[in-house]
C-alpha positions in Angstrom: 138.2 81.1 61.5 141.1 82.4 59.4 140.1 83.6 55.9 142.6 81.1 54.5 140.9 78.1 56.2 138.6 76.2 53.8 135.0 76.3 54.8 131.9 74.5 53.6 129.9 77.7 54.0 132.3 79.8 51.8 129.8 79.6 49.0 130.2 78.7 45.4 133.3 79.3 43.4 132.8 82.1 40.9 134.5 82.6 37.5 136.6 85.7 37.1 134.1 87.0 34.5 131.3 86.9 37.0 133.4 88.7 39.7 134.5 91.3 37.2 130.9 91.9 36.3 129.9 92.1 40.0 132.5 94.6 40.9 132.0 96.5 37.6 135.7 96.0 36.6 137.5 94.9 33.5 138.6 91.3 33.6 142.2 92.5 33.1 142.0 94.5 36.4 141.4 91.3 38.3 144.3 89.6 36.5 146.5 92.6 37.5 145.4 92.3 41.0 146.3 88.6 41.1 149.9 89.5 39.9 150.3 92.5 42.2 152.1 92.4 45.5 150.0 95.4 46.5 147.9 94.1 49.4 145.4 97.0 49.5 143.5 95.3 46.7 143.8 91.8 48.1 141.1 89.6 46.7 141.9 86.0 47.5 141.4 83.5 44.6 141.6 79.8 44.1 143.5 78.0 41.2 141.8 74.9 40.0 144.2 73.5 37.4 144.7 76.6 35.2 141.3 78.1 36.0 141.0 81.0 38.5 138.0 81.0 40.7 136.9 83.3 43.6 134.9 82.2 46.7 131.6 84.0 47.0 132.4 84.7 50.6 135.7 86.4 49.8 134.0 88.6 47.2 131.4 89.7 49.7 134.1 90.3 52.3 136.0 92.4 49.7 133.0 94.5 49.0 132.3 95.2 52.7 135.9 96.0 53.4 135.9 98.6 50.6 132.6 100.2 51.5 132.9 104.1 51.8 130.7 106.3 53.6 130.7 110.0 52.7 
């Protein structure tokens, strides 16, 4: 399944504040990433009206994709 294909098992939609806390980032960093064309920090998001939400599955995938081993 393509990451852009909606899925019932994608998990809950998370607020940006929750994602920022999970990733230990400033809220503004997530906002900058949403506006950036830089794909290396690609974290998909969903717009619900004017609200920004993140799928739990995308946040988990982002964490795994950025895992570094020394």
